[in-house]
C-alpha positions, 0 to 999 in steps of 0.5 A, a space after each residue: 517520489 521514486 518507487 520499485 515494484 516487484 511481483 512474486 507470482 509464487 507468493 501471489 504478492 506485489 511489493 512496492 517500495 516507495 521513498 522520497 516525498 509524496 503529495 496526493 497527486 504523486 500518490 495517485 500516480 503511484 497507485 496507477 503505476 501498480 496496476 500497470 506493473 507487468 504481472 499485476 493480478 487483482 488476485 495478488 496481495 499488495 505490500 506497500 513499504 512506505 517507511 522511506 516515504 515522507 507523506 504530505 497529504 492532509 487528513 482530507 486528502 487521506 479520506 479522498 485517496 481512500 474513497 478513490 481507491 475503493 469500490 465500486 470503481 476502485 483505482 487499485 482493484 484487488 480482491 485480497 489484502 493491502 498491507 502498508 508498512 510505515 514507521 512510527 510517528 505522526 505519519 503512522 497515525 495518518 496512515 492508520 486513518 487512511 487504512 480505516 477510511 479504506 476499510 470502511 469502503 470495503 478494502 482489506 487494508 491494515 498498517 504495520 510497523 515492520 515487514 515481518 508483521 505485514 507478512 504475518 497478516 498476509 500469511 506469506 513467508 517473506 524470508 528477507 526477499 522483500 526487505 533488500 
């Protein structure tokens, strides 16, 4: 899996583009990388663009990942929203399951089909900046 992390301080937003193939171990590593991104701030919102990522995580793995990311000792500390963009199909449904598990543990997480929908929920104007 490869990823690119960009911080938009004026928008209080961190955008992560990931592509390739990811299993539970690689996904945990990606989450760890987000928190070490220069400019990371737990007060920023996070947009995870996973449209180009093939996920190889079981349902149990999705549950474990949500539990691992959530309070009281979150792997991805943020007080704001986490928007996930994922294309239609079975992986979209699996990502929805992850988001549900994460919400049940206190994370403000939702899954969207487009960057624009995610931007509306995050209440940030993306103006094509993050979709290049």
